[in-house]
N, CA, C and O atoms as a Tripos MOL2 file, in Angstrom:
@<TRIPOS>MOLECULE
protein
  276   275    69     0     0
PROTEIN
NO_CHARGES

@<TRIPOS>ATOM
      1 N           9.4200   -4.6190    7.6990 N.3       1 ASP1
      2 CA          9.9920   -3.3950    8.2450 C.3       1 ASP1
      3 C          10.7620   -2.7020    7.1170 C.2       1 ASP1
      4 O          11.7370   -3.2360    6.5880 O.2       1 ASP1
      5 N          10.3040   -1.5130    6.7690 N.am      2 PHE2
      6 CA         10.8840   -0.8030    5.6300 C.3       2 PHE2
      7 C          12.3130   -0.3470    5.8840 C.2       2 PHE2
      8 O          13.0820   -0.2040    4.9340 O.2       2 PHE2
      9 N          12.6930   -0.1130    7.1390 N.am      3 THR3
     10 CA         14.0690    0.2980    7.3810 C.3       3 THR3
     11 C          15.0350   -0.8440    7.0840 C.2       3 THR3
     12 O          16.1470   -0.6160    6.6080 O.2       3 THR3
     13 N          14.6080   -2.0690    7.3660 N.am      4 ARG4
     14 CA         15.4410   -3.2330    7.0590 C.3       4 ARG4
     15 C          15.5820   -3.3840    5.5490 C.2       4 ARG4
     16 O          16.6750   -3.6360    5.0410 O.2       4 ARG4
     17 N          14.4650   -3.2270    4.8350 N.am      5 ILE5
     18 CA         14.5020   -3.3230    3.3810 C.3       5 ILE5
     19 C          15.3960   -2.2390    2.8020 C.2       5 ILE5
     20 O          16.1790   -2.4940    1.8880 O.2       5 ILE5
     21 N          15.2760   -1.0180    3.3420 N.am      6 ALA6
     22 CA         16.0690    0.1020    2.8320 C.3       6 ALA6
     23 C          17.5600   -0.1080    3.0500 C.2       6 ALA6
     24 O          18.3780    0.4350    2.3060 O.2       6 ALA6
     25 N          17.9220   -0.8910    4.0620 N.am      7 SER7
     26 CA         19.3390   -1.1140    4.3170 C.3       7 SER7
     27 C          19.9110   -2.2770    3.4990 C.2       7 SER7
     28 O          21.1050   -2.5650    3.5760 O.2       7 SER7
     29 N          19.0610   -2.9380    2.7200 N.am      8 SER8
     30 CA         19.5140   -4.0530    1.8850 C.3       8 SER8
     31 C          20.2820   -3.5440    0.6670 C.2       8 SER8
     32 O          20.3480   -2.3410    0.4110 O.2       8 SER8
     33 N          20.8440   -4.4610   -0.0570 N.am      9 ASP9
     34 CA         21.6440   -4.1570   -1.2430 C.3       9 ASP9
     35 C          20.7970   -3.4690   -2.3210 C.2       9 ASP9
     36 O          19.8590   -4.0780   -2.8370 O.2       9 ASP9
     37 N          21.1060   -2.2190   -2.6710 N.am     10 PRO10
     38 CA         20.3350   -1.5070   -3.6960 C.3      10 PRO10
     39 C          20.3450   -2.2060   -5.0560 C.2      10 PRO10
     40 O          19.3570   -2.1460   -5.7880 O.2      10 PRO10
     41 N          21.4470   -2.8660   -5.3970 N.am     11 VAL11
     42 CA         21.5290   -3.5720   -6.6720 C.3      11 VAL11
     43 C          20.5130   -4.7100   -6.7030 C.2      11 VAL11
     44 O          19.8550   -4.9360   -7.7180 O.2      11 VAL11
     45 N          20.3930   -5.4120   -5.6000 N.am     12 MET12
     46 CA         19.4340   -6.5100   -5.5270 C.3      12 MET12
     47 C          18.0130   -5.9810   -5.7430 C.2      12 MET12
     48 O          17.2520   -6.5570   -6.5210 O.2      12 MET12
     49 N          17.6520   -4.8890   -5.0600 N.am     13 TRP13
     50 CA         16.2980   -4.3390   -5.1880 C.3      13 TRP13
     51 C          16.0570   -3.7750   -6.5770 C.2      13 TRP13
     52 O          14.9470   -3.8780   -7.1000 O.2      13 TRP13
     53 N          17.0740   -3.1830   -7.1810 N.am     14 ARG14
     54 CA         16.9400   -2.7190   -8.5630 C.3      14 ARG14
     55 C          16.5930   -3.8870   -9.4630 C.2      14 ARG14
     56 O          15.6720   -3.8050  -10.2760 O.2      14 ARG14
     57 N          17.3380   -4.9830   -9.3140 N.am     15 ASP15
     58 CA         17.1150   -6.1620  -10.1520 C.3      15 ASP15
     59 C          15.7490   -6.7930   -9.9040 C.2      15 ASP15
     60 O          15.0910   -7.2400  -10.8440 O.2      15 ASP15
     61 N          15.3210   -6.8300   -8.6460 N.am     16 ILE16
     62 CA         13.9990   -7.3750   -8.3160 C.3      16 ILE16
     63 C          12.9120   -6.5330   -8.9680 C.2      16 ILE16
     64 O          11.9720   -7.0730   -9.5510 O.2      16 ILE16
     65 N          13.0360   -5.2090   -8.8720 N.am     17 CYS17
     66 CA         12.0260   -4.3260   -9.4740 C.3      17 CYS17
     67 C          11.9780   -4.4750  -10.9850 C.2      17 CYS17
     68 O          10.8950   -4.5320  -11.5670 O.2      17 CYS17
     69 N          13.1320   -4.5400  -11.6240 N.am     18 ILE18
     70 CA         13.1630   -4.6880  -13.0810 C.3      18 ILE18
     71 C          12.5760   -6.0400  -13.4920 C.2      18 ILE18
     72 O          11.8000   -6.1200  -14.4450 O.2      18 ILE18
     73 N          12.9460   -7.0890  -12.7770 N.am     19 ALA19
     74 CA         12.4510   -8.4220  -13.1240 C.3      19 ALA19
     75 C          10.9390   -8.5360  -12.9290 C.2      19 ALA19
     76 O          10.2890   -9.3420  -13.5940 O.2      19 ALA19
     77 N          10.3780   -7.7360  -12.0230 N.am     20 ASN20
     78 CA          8.9570   -7.8150  -11.7120 C.3      20 ASN20
     79 C           8.1820   -6.5810  -12.1720 C.2      20 ASN20
     80 O           7.1000   -6.2900  -11.6620 O.2      20 ASN20
     81 N           8.7460   -5.8640  -13.1370 N.am     21 ARG21
     82 CA          8.1580   -4.5860  -13.5550 C.3      21 ARG21
     83 C           6.7440   -4.7200  -14.0850 C.2      21 ARG21
     84 O           5.9390   -3.8040  -13.9140 O.2      21 ARG21
     85 N           6.4200   -5.8300  -14.7190 N.am     22 HIS22
     86 CA          5.0780   -5.9860  -15.2890 C.3      22 HIS22
     87 C           4.0190   -6.1420  -14.1960 C.2      22 HIS22
     88 O           2.8660   -5.7580  -14.3920 O.2      22 HIS22
     89 N           4.3940   -6.6910  -13.0720 N.am     23 ALA23
     90 CA          3.4680   -6.7980  -11.9400 C.3      23 ALA23
     91 C           3.5140   -5.5410  -11.0730 C.2      23 ALA23
     92 O           2.4810   -5.0770  -10.5890 O.2      23 ALA23
     93 N           4.7070   -4.9960  -10.8810 N.am     24 LEU24
     94 CA          4.8610   -3.8370   -9.9990 C.3      24 LEU24
     95 C           4.2550   -2.5660  -10.5790 C.2      24 LEU24
     96 O           3.6810   -1.7650   -9.8410 O.2      24 LEU24
     97 N           4.3740   -2.3700  -11.8780 N.am     25 GLY25
     98 CA          3.8740   -1.1410  -12.4950 C.3      25 GLY25
     99 C           2.4030   -0.8970  -12.2080 C.2      25 GLY25
    100 O           2.0510    0.1420  -11.6490 O.2      25 GLY25
    101 N           1.5370   -1.8300  -12.5750 N.am     26 PRO26
    102 CA          0.1130   -1.6360  -12.2990 C.3      26 PRO26
    103 C          -0.2070   -1.5500  -10.8030 C.2      26 PRO26
    104 O          -1.0770   -0.7810  -10.3930 O.2      26 PRO26
    105 N           0.4950   -2.3360  -10.0000 N.am     27 MET27
    106 CA          0.2480   -2.3080   -8.5670 C.3      27 MET27
    107 C           0.6010   -0.9450   -7.9850 C.2      27 MET27
    108 O          -0.1590   -0.3930   -7.1880 O.2      27 MET27
    109 N           1.7400   -0.4050   -8.3760 N.am     28 LEU28
    110 CA          2.1470    0.9080   -7.8760 C.3      28 LEU28
    111 C           1.2350    2.0160   -8.3890 C.2      28 LEU28
    112 O           0.9610    2.9750   -7.6670 O.2      28 LEU28
    113 N           0.7650    1.8960   -9.6190 N.am     29 SER29
    114 CA         -0.1790    2.8820  -10.1520 C.3      29 SER29
    115 C          -1.4760    2.8640   -9.3500 C.2      29 SER29
    116 O          -2.0210    3.9150   -9.0140 O.2      29 SER29
    117 N          -1.9630    1.6710   -9.0480 N.am     30 GLY30
    118 CA         -3.1730    1.5480   -8.2340 C.3      30 GLY30
    119 C          -2.9810    2.1110   -6.8390 C.2      30 GLY30
    120 O          -3.8690    2.7700   -6.2980 O.2      30 GLY30
    121 N          -1.8110    1.8460   -6.2560 N.am     31 PHE31
    122 CA         -1.5030    2.3630   -4.9260 C.3      31 PHE31
    123 C          -1.4720    3.8930   -4.9530 C.2      31 PHE31
    124 O          -2.0170    4.5400   -4.0580 O.2      31 PHE31
    125 N          -0.8380    4.4690   -5.9720 N.am     32 ALA32
    126 CA         -0.7720    5.9240   -6.0940 C.3      32 ALA32
    127 C          -2.1720    6.5180   -6.2120 C.2      32 ALA32
    128 O          -2.4620    7.5610   -5.6250 O.2      32 ALA32
    129 N          -3.0330    5.8550   -6.9700 N.am     33 GLU33
    130 CA         -4.4140    6.3310   -7.1240 C.3      33 GLU33
    131 C          -5.1490    6.2860   -5.7890 C.2      33 GLU33
    132 O          -5.8470    7.2330   -5.4260 O.2      33 GLU33
    133 N          -4.9910    5.1840   -5.0590 N.am     34 GLU34
    134 CA         -5.6430    5.0660   -3.7540 C.3      34 GLU34
    135 C          -5.1210    6.1080   -2.7800 C.2      34 GLU34
    136 O          -5.8970    6.6650   -2.0030 O.2      34 GLU34
    137 N          -3.8230    6.3840   -2.8070 N.am     35 MET35
    138 CA         -3.2640    7.4010   -1.9120 C.3      35 MET35
    139 C          -3.7790    8.7910   -2.2880 C.2      35 MET35
    140 O          -4.0010    9.6300   -1.4150 O.2      35 MET35
    141 N          -3.9690    9.0330   -3.5880 N.am     36 GLY36
    142 CA         -4.5490   10.2950   -4.0410 C.3      36 GLY36
    143 C          -5.9710   10.4610   -3.5350 C.2      36 GLY36
    144 O          -6.3620   11.5420   -3.0940 O.2      36 GLY36
    145 N          -6.7500    9.3720   -3.6020 N.am     37 GLU37
    146 CA         -8.1220    9.4080   -3.0930 C.3      37 GLU37
    147 C          -8.1360    9.6500   -1.5860 C.2      37 GLU37
    148 O          -8.9730   10.4000   -1.0830 O.2      37 GLU37
    149 N          -7.2070    9.0140   -0.8630 N.am     38 LEU38
    150 CA         -7.1110    9.2280    0.5760 C.3      38 LEU38
    151 C          -6.7680   10.6790    0.8720 C.2      38 LEU38
    152 O          -7.3610   11.2870    1.7640 O.2      38 LEU38
    153 N          -5.8210   11.2380    0.1370 N.am     39 ALA39
    154 CA         -5.4550   12.6410    0.3260 C.3      39 ALA39
    155 C          -6.6470   13.5550    0.0760 C.2      39 ALA39
    156 O          -6.8370   14.5390    0.7910 O.2      39 ALA39
    157 N          -7.4520   13.2340   -0.9360 N.am     40 ASP40
    158 CA         -8.6450   14.0310   -1.2250 C.3      40 ASP40
    159 C          -9.6440   13.9620   -0.0750 C.2      40 ASP40
    160 O         -10.2120   14.9830    0.3100 O.2      40 ASP40
    161 N          -9.8670   12.7620    0.4800 N.am     41 ARG41
    162 CA        -10.8150   12.6240    1.5930 C.3      41 ARG41
    163 C         -10.3320   13.4090    2.8080 C.2      41 ARG41
    164 O         -11.1300   14.0250    3.5140 O.2      41 ARG41
    165 N          -9.0110   13.3830    3.0480 N.am     42 ILE42
    166 CA         -8.4490   14.1470    4.1700 C.3      42 ILE42
    167 C          -8.6250   15.6410    3.9190 C.2      42 ILE42
    168 O          -9.0580   16.3720    4.8090 O.2      42 ILE42
    169 N          -8.2910   16.0980    2.7100 N.am     43 ALA43
    170 CA         -8.4190   17.5180    2.3760 C.3      43 ALA43
    171 C          -9.8630   17.9930    2.4880 C.2      43 ALA43
    172 O         -10.1210   19.1350    2.8660 O.2      43 ALA43
    173 N         -10.8030   17.1050    2.1560 N.am     44 ASP44
    174 CA        -12.2280   17.4420    2.2250 C.3      44 ASP44
    175 C         -12.7950   17.2910    3.6430 C.2      44 ASP44
    176 O         -13.9570   17.6130    3.8900 O.2      44 ASP44
    177 N         -11.9710   16.8040    4.5640 N.am     45 ALA45
    178 CA        -12.4180   16.5180    5.9330 C.3      45 ALA45
    179 C         -13.6390   15.5960    5.9110 C.2      45 ALA45
    180 O         -14.5780   15.7720    6.6880 O.2      45 ALA45
    181 N         -13.6110   14.6090    5.0080 N.am     46 ASP46
    182 CA        -14.7220   13.6630    4.8420 C.3      46 ASP46
    183 C         -14.5750   12.5330    5.8620 C.2      46 ASP46
    184 O         -14.0390   11.4650    5.5680 O.2      46 ASP46
    185 N         -15.0700   12.8070    7.0690 N.am     47 GLY47
    186 CA        -14.9200   11.8600    8.1650 C.3      47 GLY47
    187 C         -15.5510   10.5070    7.9080 C.2      47 GLY47
    188 O         -14.9840    9.4770    8.2750 O.2      47 GLY47
    189 N         -16.7260   10.4970    7.2760 N.am     48 GLU48
    190 CA        -17.3960    9.2260    6.9910 C.3      48 GLU48
    191 C         -16.5740    8.3660    6.0400 C.2      48 GLU48
    192 O         -16.4060    7.1680    6.2700 O.2      48 GLU48
    193 N         -16.0660    8.9700    4.9790 N.am     49 ALA49
    194 CA        -15.2550    8.2150    4.0150 C.3      49 ALA49
    195 C         -13.9710    7.7250    4.6660 C.2      49 ALA49
    196 O         -13.5520    6.5920    4.4300 O.2      49 ALA49
    197 N         -13.3400    8.5690    5.4860 N.am     50 LEU50
    198 CA        -12.1160    8.1510    6.1710 C.3      50 LEU50
    199 C         -12.3910    6.9870    7.1200 C.2      50 LEU50
    200 O         -11.6110    6.0380    7.1910 O.2      50 LEU50
    201 N         -13.5040    7.0680    7.8470 N.am     51 LEU51
    202 CA        -13.8530    5.9810    8.7540 C.3      51 LEU51
    203 C         -14.0420    4.6800    7.9880 C.2      51 LEU51
    204 O         -13.5740    3.6330    8.4360 O.2      51 LEU51
    205 N         -14.7130    4.7190    6.8490 N.am     52 GLU52
    206 CA        -14.8970    3.5200    6.0330 C.3      52 GLU52
    207 C         -13.5560    2.9580    5.5630 C.2      52 GLU52
    208 O         -13.3340    1.7480    5.6100 O.2      52 GLU52
    209 N         -12.6690    3.8370    5.1100 N.am     53 ILE53
    210 CA        -11.3430    3.4040    4.6390 C.3      53 ILE53
    211 C         -10.5840    2.7020    5.7590 C.2      53 ILE53
    212 O         -10.0240    1.6240    5.5600 O.2      53 ILE53
    213 N         -10.5700    3.3270    6.9480 N.am     54 PHE54
    214 CA         -9.8000    2.7590    8.0540 C.3      54 PHE54
    215 C         -10.4540    1.4940    8.6180 C.2      54 PHE54
    216 O          -9.7580    0.6030    9.1050 O.2      54 PHE54
    217 N         -11.7780    1.4100    8.5550 N.am     55 GLU55
    218 CA        -12.4430    0.1760    8.9820 C.3      55 GLU55
    219 C         -12.1050   -0.9720    8.0380 C.2      55 GLU55
    220 O         -11.8640   -2.0930    8.4870 O.2      55 GLU55
    221 N         -12.0860   -0.6990    6.7220 N.am     56 ARG56
    222 CA        -11.7070   -1.7420    5.7540 C.3      56 ARG56
    223 C         -10.2570   -2.1670    5.9600 C.2      56 ARG56
    224 O          -9.9340   -3.3530    5.8790 O.2      56 ARG56
    225 N          -9.3850   -1.1960    6.2260 N.am     57 ALA57
    226 CA         -7.9660   -1.5140    6.4410 C.3      57 ALA57
    227 C          -7.7930   -2.3870    7.6840 C.2      57 ALA57
    228 O          -7.0320   -3.3550    7.6690 O.2      57 ALA57
    229 N          -8.4960   -2.0420    8.7470 N.am     58 LYS58
    230 CA         -8.4040   -2.8410    9.9700 C.3      58 LYS58
    231 C          -8.9200   -4.2510    9.7450 C.2      58 LYS58
    232 O          -8.3010   -5.2200   10.1860 O.2      58 LYS58
    233 N         -10.0540   -4.3730    9.0600 N.am     59 ALA59
    234 CA        -10.6310   -5.6940    8.7950 C.3      59 ALA59
    235 C          -9.6780   -6.5370    7.9420 C.2      59 ALA59
    236 O          -9.5120   -7.7320    8.1900 O.2      59 ALA59
    237 N          -9.0610   -5.9220    6.9480 N.am     60 ALA60
    238 CA         -8.1190   -6.6590    6.0970 C.3      60 ALA60
    239 C          -6.9210   -7.1290    6.9010 C.2      60 ALA60
    240 O          -6.4800   -8.2680    6.7500 O.2      60 ALA60
    241 N          -6.3880   -6.2610    7.7560 N.am     61 ARG61
    242 CA         -5.2350   -6.6550    8.5800 C.3      61 ARG61
    243 C          -5.6330   -7.7620    9.5500 C.2      61 ARG61
    244 O          -4.8960   -8.7310    9.7330 O.2      61 ARG61
    245 N          -6.7900   -7.6130   10.1630 N.am     62 ASP62
    246 CA         -7.2400   -8.6450   11.1050 C.3      62 ASP62
    247 C          -7.3830  -10.0010   10.4170 C.2      62 ASP62
    248 O          -6.9970  -11.0280   10.9770 O.2      62 ASP62
    249 N          -7.9380  -10.0050    9.2000 N.am     63 ARG63
    250 CA         -8.0550  -11.2640    8.4530 C.3      63 ARG63
    251 C          -6.6740  -11.8360    8.1610 C.2      63 ARG63
    252 O          -6.4670  -13.0440    8.2760 O.2      63 ARG63
    253 N          -5.7470  -10.9930    7.7920 N.am     64 TYR64
    254 CA         -4.3820  -11.4380    7.4740 C.3      64 TYR64
    255 C          -3.7210  -12.0400    8.7230 C.2      64 TYR64
    256 O          -3.1440  -13.1260    8.6660 O.2      64 TYR64
    257 N          -3.8130  -11.3280    9.8380 N.am     65 ILE65
    258 CA         -3.1870  -11.7920   11.0690 C.3      65 ILE65
    259 C          -3.8200  -13.1050   11.5360 C.2      65 ILE65
    260 O          -3.1320  -13.9810   12.0600 O.2      65 ILE65
    261 N          -5.1190  -13.2330   11.3430 N.am     66 ASP66
    262 CA         -5.8160  -14.4470   11.7590 C.3      66 ASP66
    263 C          -5.6170  -15.5950   10.7840 C.2      66 ASP66
    264 O          -6.0850  -16.7060   11.0290 O.2      66 ASP66
    265 N          -4.9250  -15.3360    9.6760 N.am     67 GLY67
    266 CA         -4.6370  -16.3840    8.7030 C.3      67 GLY67
    267 C          -5.7900  -16.7400    7.7950 C.2      67 GLY67
    268 O          -5.8040  -17.8130    7.1930 O.2      67 GLY67
    269 N          -6.7590  -15.8440    7.6930 N.am     68 ILE68
    270 CA         -7.9260  -16.1240    6.8560 C.3      68 ILE68
    271 C          -7.6040  -15.8850    5.3940 C.2      68 ILE68
    272 O          -8.1260  -16.5930    4.5320 O.2      68 ILE68
    273 N          -6.7680  -14.9190    5.0900 N.am     69 GLU69
    274 CA         -6.4360  -14.6270    3.6890 C.3      69 GLU69
    275 C          -5.1960  -15.3470    3.2630 C.2      69 GLU69
    276 O          -4.7710  -15.2170    2.1150 O.2      69 GLU69
@<TRIPOS>BOND
     1     1     2 1
     2     2     3 1
     3     3     4 2
     4     3     5 am
     5     5     6 1
     6     6     7 1
     7     7     8 2
     8     7     9 am
     9     9    10 1
    10    10    11 1
    11    11    12 2
    12    11    13 am
    13    13    14 1
    14    14    15 1
    15    15    16 2
    16    15    17 am
    17    17    18 1
    18    18    19 1
    19    19    20 2
    20    19    21 am
    21    21    22 1
    22    22    23 1
    23    23    24 2
    24    23    25 am
    25    25    26 1
    26    26    27 1
    27    27    28 2
    28    27    29 am
    29    29    30 1
    30    30    31 1
    31    31    32 2
    32    31    33 am
    33    33    34 1
    34    34    35 1
    35    35    36 2
    36    35    37 am
    37    37    38 1
    38    38    39 1
    39    39    40 2
    40    39    41 am
    41    41    42 1
    42    42    43 1
    43    43    44 2
    44    43    45 am
    45    45    46 1
    46    46    47 1
    47    47    48 2
    48    47    49 am
    49    49    50 1
    50    50    51 1
    51    51    52 2
    52    51    53 am
    53    53    54 1
    54    54    55 1
    55    55    56 2
    56    55    57 am
    57    57    58 1
    58    58    59 1
    59    59    60 2
    60    59    61 am
    61    61    62 1
    62    62    63 1
    63    63    64 2
    64    63    65 am
    65    65    66 1
    66    66    67 1
    67    67    68 2
    68    67    69 am
    69    69    70 1
    70    70    71 1
    71    71    72 2
    72    71    73 am
    73    73    74 1
    74    74    75 1
    75    75    76 2
    76    75    77 am
    77    77    78 1
    78    78    79 1
    79    79    80 2
    80    79    81 am
    81    81    82 1
    82    82    83 1
    83    83    84 2
    84    83    85 am
    85    85    86 1
    86    86    87 1
    87    87    88 2
    88    87    89 am
    89    89    90 1
    90    90    91 1
    91    91    92 2
    92    91    93 am
    93    93    94 1
    94    94    95 1
    95    95    96 2
    96    95    97 am
    97    97    98 1
    98    98    99 1
    99    99   100 2
   100    99   101 am
   101   101   102 1
   102   102   103 1
   103   103   104 2
   104   103   105 am
   105   105   106 1
   106   106   107 1
   107   107   108 2
   108   107   109 am
   109   109   110 1
   110   110   111 1
   111   111   112 2
   112   111   113 am
   113   113   114 1
   114   114   115 1
   115   115   116 2
   116   115   117 am
   117   117   118 1
   118   118   119 1
   119   119   120 2
   120   119   121 am
   121   121   122 1
   122   122   123 1
   123   123   124 2
   124   123   125 am
   125   125   126 1
   126   126   127 1
   127   127   128 2
   128   127   129 am
   129   129   130 1
   130   130   131 1
   131   131   132 2
   132   131   133 am
   133   133   134 1
   134   134   135 1
   135   135   136 2
   136   135   137 am
   137   137   138 1
   138   138   139 1
   139   139   140 2
   140   139   141 am
   141   141   142 1
   142   142   143 1
   143   143   144 2
   144   143   145 am
   145   145   146 1
   146   146   147 1
   147   147   148 2
   148   147   149 am
   149   149   150 1
   150   150   151 1
   151   151   152 2
   152   151   153 am
   153   153   154 1
   154   154   155 1
   155   155   156 2
   156   155   157 am
   157   157   158 1
   158   158   159 1
   159   159   160 2
   160   159   161 am
   161   161   162 1
   162   162   163 1
   163   163   164 2
   164   163   165 am
   165   165   166 1
   166   166   167 1
   167   167   168 2
   168   167   169 am
   169   169   170 1
   170   170   171 1
   171   171   172 2
   172   171   173 am
   173   173   174 1
   174   174   175 1
   175   175   176 2
   176   175   177 am
   177   177   178 1
   178   178   179 1
   179   179   180 2
   180   179   181 am
   181   181   182 1
   182   182   183 1
   183   183   184 2
   184   183   185 am
   185   185   186 1
   186   186   187 1
   187   187   188 2
   188   187   189 am
   189   189   190 1
   190   190   191 1
   191   191   192 2
   192   191   193 am
   193   193   194 1
   194   194   195 1
   195   195   196 2
   196   195   197 am
   197   197   198 1
   198   198   199 1
   199   199   200 2
   200   199   201 am
   201   201   202 1
   202   202   203 1
   203   203   204 2
   204   203   205 am
   205   205   206 1
   206   206   207 1
   207   207   208 2
   208   207   209 am
   209   209   210 1
   210   210   211 1
   211   211   212 2
   212   211   213 am
   213   213   214 1
   214   214   215 1
   215   215   216 2
   216   215   217 am
   217   217   218 1
   218   218   219 1
   219   219   220 2
   220   219   221 am
   221   221   222 1
   222   222   223 1
   223   223   224 2
   224   223   225 am
   225   225   226 1
   226   226   227 1
   227   227   228 2
   228   227   229 am
   229   229   230 1
   230   230   231 1
   231   231   232 2
   232   231   233 am
   233   233   234 1
   234   234   235 1
   235   235   236 2
   236   235   237 am
   237   237   238 1
   238   238   239 1
   239   239   240 2
   240   239   241 am
   241   241   242 1
   242   242   243 1
   243   243   244 2
   244   243   245 am
   245   245   246 1
   246   246   247 1
   247   247   248 2
   248   247   249 am
   249   249   250 1
   250   250   251 1
   251   251   252 2
   252   251   253 am
   253   253   254 1
   254   254   255 1
   255   255   256 2
   256   255   257 am
   257   257   258 1
   258   258   259 1
   259   259   260 2
   260   259   261 am
   261   261   262 1
   262   262   263 1
   263   263   264 2
   264   263   265 am
   265   265   266 1
   266   266   267 1
   267   267   268 2
   268   267   269 am
   269   269   270 1
   270   270   271 1
   271   271   272 2
   272   271   273 am
   273   273   274 1
   274   274   275 1
   275   275   276 2
@<TRIPOS>SUBSTRUCTURE
     1 ASP1         2 RESIDUE 1 A ASP
     2 PHE2         6 RESIDUE 1 A PHE
     3 THR3        10 RESIDUE 1 A THR
     4 ARG4        14 RESIDUE 1 A ARG
     5 ILE5        18 RESIDUE 1 A ILE
     6 ALA6        22 RESIDUE 1 A ALA
     7 SER7        26 RESIDUE 1 A SER
     8 SER8        30 RESIDUE 1 A SER
     9 ASP9        34 RESIDUE 1 A ASP
    10 PRO10       38 RESIDUE 1 A PRO
    11 VAL11       42 RESIDUE 1 A VAL
    12 MET12       46 RESIDUE 1 A MET
    13 TRP13       50 RESIDUE 1 A TRP
    14 ARG14       54 RESIDUE 1 A ARG
    15 ASP15       58 RESIDUE 1 A ASP
    16 ILE16       62 RESIDUE 1 A ILE
    17 CYS17       66 RESIDUE 1 A CYS
    18 ILE18       70 RESIDUE 1 A ILE
    19 ALA19       74 RESIDUE 1 A ALA
    20 ASN20       78 RESIDUE 1 A ASN
    21 ARG21       82 RESIDUE 1 A ARG
    22 HIS22       86 RESIDUE 1 A HIS
    23 ALA23       90 RESIDUE 1 A ALA
    24 LEU24       94 RESIDUE 1 A LEU
    25 GLY25       98 RESIDUE 1 A GLY
    26 PRO26      102 RESIDUE 1 A PRO
    27 MET27      106 RESIDUE 1 A MET
    28 LEU28      110 RESIDUE 1 A LEU
    29 SER29      114 RESIDUE 1 A SER
    30 GLY30      118 RESIDUE 1 A GLY
    31 PHE31      122 RESIDUE 1 A PHE
    32 ALA32      126 RESIDUE 1 A ALA
    33 GLU33      130 RESIDUE 1 A GLU
    34 GLU34      134 RESIDUE 1 A GLU
    35 MET35      138 RESIDUE 1 A MET
    36 GLY36      142 RESIDUE 1 A GLY
    37 GLU37      146 RESIDUE 1 A GLU
    38 LEU38      150 RESIDUE 1 A LEU
    39 ALA39      154 RESIDUE 1 A ALA
    40 ASP40      158 RESIDUE 1 A ASP
    41 ARG41      162 RESIDUE 1 A ARG
    42 ILE42      166 RESIDUE 1 A ILE
    43 ALA43      170 RESIDUE 1 A ALA
    44 ASP44      174 RESIDUE 1 A ASP
    45 ALA45      178 RESIDUE 1 A ALA
    46 ASP46      182 RESIDUE 1 A ASP
    47 GLY47      186 RESIDUE 1 A GLY
    48 GLU48      190 RESIDUE 1 A GLU
    49 ALA49      194 RESIDUE 1 A ALA
    50 LEU50      198 RESIDUE 1 A LEU
    51 LEU51      202 RESIDUE 1 A LEU
    52 GLU52      206 RESIDUE 1 A GLU
    53 ILE53      210 RESIDUE 1 A ILE
    54 PHE54      214 RESIDUE 1 A PHE
    55 GLU55      218 RESIDUE 1 A GLU
    56 ARG56      222 RESIDUE 1 A ARG
    57 ALA57      226 RESIDUE 1 A ALA
    58 LYS58      230 RESIDUE 1 A LYS
    59 ALA59      234 RESIDUE 1 A ALA
    60 ALA60      238 RESIDUE 1 A ALA
    61 ARG61      242 RESIDUE 1 A ARG
    62 ASP62      246 RESIDUE 1 A ASP
    63 ARG63      250 RESIDUE 1 A ARG
    64 TYR64      254 RESIDUE 1 A TYR
    65 ILE65      258 RESIDUE 1 A ILE
    66 ASP66      262 RESIDUE 1 A ASP
    67 GLY67      266 RESIDUE 1 A GLY
    68 ILE68      270 RESIDUE 1 A ILE
    69 GLU69      274 RESIDUE 1 A GLU
């Protein structure tokens, strides 16, 4: 829950981010790229691509919840 995280100690999160910057940097860059691609599909009204994205997201969550991953 992001609201719980946001209410945590900012100093702690600053230190966690700095300590993990080598892992977080590439991960956040990849996330930003994926969000850009999602924004493009929405702007293009590309229903097929959006459906594929959301089907993959659902399948990944279902695997996680079922303990497969």
